[in-house]
N, C-alpha and C positions, 0 to 999 in steps of 0.2 A: 504494500500500500504506500502511496506517495505521501510526502510530507505536505501538510496543509500550510499555505503561505498566508501570513498575516498581511493586511493591507499596508502595514508599516514596514514590511520586509523589503529592504532596498535591493535584494539580489537580482530580481528580474529587470528592474530599472537600470541597474549598473551593467548587466549583461547587454541590454539593448544599447546603452550608451557606449560601451566599449566597442560593440560591433559598428556603431555609427562612426566613431572616431577612426576605426581601422578602414572603413569604406572611404572616408574622406582622405585618409593618408594614401590609399591606393589610387584614388583619383588624382591626387596631387602629384604622385610619383609617375603615373602613367601618362597623364595629359600635360604635365609641365605647366599646369594652370596655377592660379593664385589660390588654390584650395588649401594652401598652408594655413591661411588665416582661419579657414573653416575647421581645420584640425585643432588649432590652438583654442578656438572658441568652444569646440566640442569637449576638449580635454578640460578646460576651465569648468564647464558645467558638470562634467563627470566627477571631477575632484571635489567640487562643492557639495554634490550629493553624497559622495563617499564620506567626506569629513563630517557632514551633518548627521550621518548615521553611525559614526564611530568606526568606520572602516579605515584601517591603516593603509598606508601607501603600499606596503608589501603585499597586502591582500589584493589591492587594486592592480598591481603589476601581474600577479598570478591570474587574475580574472582576464586581463588584456591578452596575456599569452595564450590562455585557453581559448578565448574567442578567436584569436589569430589562427590557431591550429584548425579550428572548425570553419574557417572562411574559405570557400572554394576559390574565390578570385586570387587569394594569396598563393595558391598552389600553381597558378599560371605564370608566376614570376620566376626568373632565373634564381638559383639558390643564393648568389651573392646579393642580388637586389632584394630578395625576400629578407635576408638577414639584416641588411642595412636599414630597410624600412622599419622592421619591428624594433630594432635597436634605437632608431631615432624616435619612434613613438614612445617607447618606454622611457627614454631619457627626458623627453618633453613632459611626459606624465609626471615623473618625479619632480622636475622643475616646477611644473604648474601646481602640483599638490602643495608644495611649500611656498611658492610665490604667492598663491592666493591667500595664504595665512598672513604673509607680510602686507599684502595689499589691503586686506580687510582691516588689519591693525592701523595701517597708514590712513585709512579713510576716517577713522575716528578722530574726534576733536582732541587735541592735546589737553591734558588736564594739568593745570598749574597747581603745583604743590607749594605750600608756604615754605619759605626758607627758614630753617632753624638757625638761630644765631649760634656761632661757634662756642660762645661762652656756656650755652645751655647744655653742651655735650661734655663738658669737663667732668661731670660727675661719673661718666663712664670711662673716660680715657685719662683723666687727670688734666692738668692745665695744658692747653693746646699751644701755648707760646713757648 
């Protein structure tokens, strides 16, 4: 008997997202088009969903590699091109997973913390002069 999926289970959504990213990457590599931006946007979205559901980057990499092995279009590429394409996607995925964290943090308003006078720290460290 199969496992029942909860509506909150990100698995199917992540698998579809990974397949979409890989299709964009194949289009980018085969057509020489500007699909690179589509790959980046798709990866950004995929990483955002993964992080919001507590999926680690390592799990996302495994998911992408599994999706890659099951993608018939990937088998049509020469072995060198196939390896280079998946390596590039995985590298971008890792970069995007962590870049998005920094971007999300950078979008927040900086919080001004009140400056503590040096003299008030002397009880911890002794005289600062």
